[in-house]
C-alpha positions as CSV (number, residue, x, y, z in Angstrom):
1,X,168.0,110.1,-5.3
2,X,170.9,111.8,-3.5
3,X,174.5,111.1,-4.2
4,X,176.6,109.2,-1.6
5,X,178.8,111.4,0.6
6,X,182.0,109.5,-0.2
7,X,181.7,110.2,-3.9
8,X,184.2,112.9,-5.1
9,X,182.8,116.1,-6.6
10,X,183.1,116.5,-10.3
11,X,186.0,118.8,-11.4
12,X,185.0,122.3,-12.6
13,X,184.5,122.8,-16.3
14,X,186.5,126.0,-16.3
15,X,190.1,126.1,-15.0
16,X,191.9,129.0,-13.4
17,X,193.8,131.3,-15.8
18,X,197.1,130.1,-14.2
19,X,196.3,126.4,-14.6
20,X,195.1,127.0,-18.2
21,X,198.3,128.8,-19.1
22,X,200.4,126.1,-17.5
23,X,198.7,123.4,-19.5
24,X,199.1,125.3,-22.7
25,X,202.8,125.7,-22.0
26,X,203.0,121.9,-21.4
27,X,201.2,121.3,-24.7
28,X,203.7,123.6,-26.5
29,X,206.6,121.7,-25.0
30,X,205.1,118.5,-26.3
31,X,204.6,119.9,-29.8
32,X,208.1,121.5,-30.0
33,X,209.9,118.3,-31.3
34,X,207.2,117.8,-33.9
35,X,207.5,121.4,-35.1
36,X,211.3,121.0,-35.2
37,X,211.0,117.8,-37.3
38,X,208.7,119.4,-39.8
39,X,210.9,122.5,-40.1
40,X,214.0,120.2,-40.6
41,X,212.2,118.2,-43.3
42,X,211.1,121.3,-45.2
43,X,214.4,121.5,-47.3
44,X,213.5,118.0,-48.7
45,X,210.7,119.5,-50.8
46,X,212.8,122.5,-52.1
47,X,213.5,122.3,-55.8
48,X,216.8,120.7,-56.6
49,X,217.1,121.7,-60.2
50,X,216.1,124.4,-62.6
51,X,215.9,128.2,-62.1
52,X,214.3,128.1,-58.6
53,X,217.1,125.8,-57.2
54,X,218.1,126.4,-53.6
55,X,221.9,126.2,-53.0
56,X,223.3,123.7,-50.5
57,X,224.8,126.6,-48.5
58,X,221.4,128.2,-48.1
59,X,219.9,124.9,-47.0
60,X,222.6,124.4,-44.4
61,X,222.1,127.9,-43.1
62,X,218.4,127.2,-42.8
63,X,219.0,123.9,-40.9
64,X,221.3,125.5,-38.4
65,X,219.0,128.5,-38.0
66,X,216.1,126.1,-37.2
67,X,218.4,124.2,-34.8
68,X,219.3,127.4,-33.0
69,X,215.6,128.5,-32.9
70,X,214.6,125.1,-31.4
71,X,217.2,125.5,-28.7
72,X,215.9,129.0,-27.9
73,X,212.3,127.8,-28.0
74,X,212.9,124.9,-25.7
75,X,215.0,127.0,-23.3
76,X,212.2,129.5,-23.0
77,X,209.5,126.8,-22.5
78,X,211.6,125.1,-19.9
79,X,212.2,128.3,-18.0
80,X,208.5,129.2,-18.1
81,X,207.4,125.8,-17.0
82,X,210.1,125.6,-14.3
83,X,209.1,129.0,-12.8
84,X,205.4,128.0,-12.8
85,X,206.2,124.7,-11.1
86,X,208.3,126.4,-8.4
87,X,205.5,128.9,-7.8
88,X,202.9,126.2,-7.2
89,X,204.6,123.0,-6.0
90,X,201.3,121.3,-4.9
91,X,199.7,121.4,-8.3
92,X,199.1,118.4,-10.5
93,X,200.8,118.4,-13.9
């Protein structure tokens, strides 16, 4: 039996390298908030008493360092995604 002519062709299994990288960048942008949340929650499991106690100042420095890192990460991802979208305006996200 032959397939009807109006039926669309199946999409290829392998994507171009450019499309693959763009999709991975989009995946990274989707996971960035989850990573930030996990890194911000990490001080909650630090010891609060005893010899291995972490000071409040160190915890605050850590939180602000994570905050700055998330800003840099999302800035880089948005620039990379923006330049890829400008290069290929006809592509589907």
